[in-house]
C-alpha positions, 0 to 999 in steps of 0.5 A, a space after each residue: 782770657 777766661 780764668 776762674 778760681 774756686 775755694 772751698 772744701 767738700 764738707 765746708 759751708 760752700 764752694 766759692 768761684 770767681 770767674 773773670 773774662 766774660 764780656 759785658 752784656 751776656 744775658 744769663 739763663 739762671 735756670 739753665 745753669 742750675 739745670 746743669 748742676 742738677 745733671 751733674 748729680 744724676 746718674 745710675 750708681 751715684 751715692 747718698 750725697 746726691 740725695 742730700 745736696 740740691 746744688 744751686 748757684 748764687 751769683 754775688 757779683 758781676 751780674 746786674 739785671 740778668 746781664 754780665 757787667 764785664 766785672 769778675 763774676 762770683 758764684 757760691 754753691 752751698 753745701 746743704 750737708 754742712 751742718 752735719 760736718 760743722 764740728 769736723 770742719 771747724 775753722 776757728 778751733 779744734 772740735 770740742 764737746 760743745 761744737 755742733 755737728 758730728 765729730 769724725 775721727 782723724 783719717 790716717 789710712 790712705 785709700 789706694 788710688 786717691 790723693 790721700 797718701 801723695 797729698 800728706 807726703 806733699 803737704 806734711 799733714 798728719 790728717 788725711 782729711 785735709 787732703 781728701 776734702 779738697 781733692 774730692 770731686 765735690 769741687 767739680 760742682 763749681 766747674 759745672 757752674 762756670 761751664 754753664 756760663 761758658 756754654 751760654 757764651 758759646 751758644 751766642 756763637 752757634 756752638 752747642 755741647 753734648 755728651 754720652 756714655 760709651 763704656 761702663 766696665 765690660 758694657 760698651 756701645 763700641 766706636 763712639 765716632 759712630 754716634 752723631 751729634 744729633 743722636 747724642 743730643 736726642 738722648 732723653 733727659 731721664 736716661 739713667 746713664 745717658 747712653 744712646 743704646 738702651 740695651 747697652 745701658 741696661 748692661 751697664 746698669 747690671 755691671 754697676 749693680 754687680 760692683 755694688 754687691 761686691 763692695 766694689 766700684 766701676 769706671 768707664 768712658 764718655 765722649 763730649 761732642 761740640 757742634 758748630 765750633 768755628 774753624 780757626 780756634 787754637 794755634 799751631 805756633 807754640 806748644 801751649 797754644 795748641 787747642 788739643 793740648 789745652 782740651 786734653 789737660 782740661 778733661 784730664 784734670 777731672 778727678 779719676 780721669 786717667 786718659 783722654 782721646 781726641 777723635 779716633 784717639 788711641 786707635 790712631 796708633 794701630 791703623 795706617 794713614 790711609 785709614 786715619 786721615 780725613 779726606 778733603 772733598 769739594 762741596 757742591 757750592 758754598 756751604 756753612 762757613 764753619 764747614 770751610 766750603 768742603 766736606 770731610 767723609 770722616 772725622 777721625 781727627 775729632 775736629 782738630 788738626 795741627 792744634 786748630 779747629 777745622 770746622 768739624 764736630 769736636 770729639 773728645 773721650 775721657 777715660 775714668 778709673 773706678 772710684 777710689 773708695 771701696 765699701 770692701 776696702 783694699 789693703 793699706 797702712 795706718 800712717 801713724 803706726 805704719 802697720 797694716 790696716 784696711 783703707 779708710 771708707 768715705 761716703 762715695 759713689 759706685 760709678 760716676 761716669 755719667 756725672 763725669 761726662 757732665 763735668 767734661 762738657 763743662 771743661 770743654 765749654 770753658 776751654 772753647 769759650 776761652 779760645 773763642 774770646 782769644 780769636 773774636 774778643 771784645 769787651 761786650 758780647 755784641 762786639 764778640 758776636 760781630 767779630 765772630 760774624 765778620 770772621 765767618 764772612 771772611 772764611 766763606 769768601 775765602 773758600 769758594 771756587 775761583 773763576 
């Protein structure tokens, strides 16, 4: 079982993550891991913190000579802005005049749409900063690092994961299923919003500019595509083993995500079954074992049927609300006086949909890696790959025409 736990605050000294369940012998590409962390910090509409931070994962345990040992992997991601917040985030004692760093006053005006109000109601804190520091999307840097390890494990099993931005506010490419894995894979690294259509991308950027000018924020949606996913991951036998449910929970857990669609998503409620269900046709001879020896003209199911992968590309859309911190704040109350007051302003982005897509890739990678280890598990990567190859061979033998 793949599992991880992250500790750390948005403006604390570092994020520390312990990842357990990675088999021994997996060769890690540390450059690729830090590349994923950098991707999370890019995208048109990001805030000033992305200029300050340059995330890098430091491996503390579970890796020796570049290979995983089978022990829990500990990673640290330092917050370069920590020195400026040392006084505010002091652990040992409350801030004093002698404490280095900048003092930020107690936060008492909750932001609509953020965890602020619900958090202080749950934990009884008089200071919203105790909530907002942990609820911050800064925590997703650790998820991306874990996801980068998970996707290297998946690569050994022939699976690749990409994403693309579908919609920002009023600007959209339309149907995300019209975008192939190859098209999403071919998006240039320097694309401002990682959109397949440059003209639509320009319209997205104009929408972000307009929101920034108005002191507002902008949301949108992204799609994650997993290519080369083996059939048979997940299960239909219990509700909590269905892979679509596990994937939906993982993507929904990303900050500001308010909806998740798989395949055709919400549109399945508007069309008859004859236009939704993907027909199964015989292939001309035996094809790749991951295709089950058949062809599917459409992929409205998004690669999942009955909570189990069916060999088609896995396609998941995440719907992101606008960021909760507005430079022209909405109405709120000061919880110390319970009188009208504008919501607090924290350093924030105008739009972070492209960054959320990178986090979405990481979460999909983590869930798929967990499901793959569940099916092909072993103590070493050699054993896992051998089990995967044997399963593919059995599948290929099963789905051939009989004499």
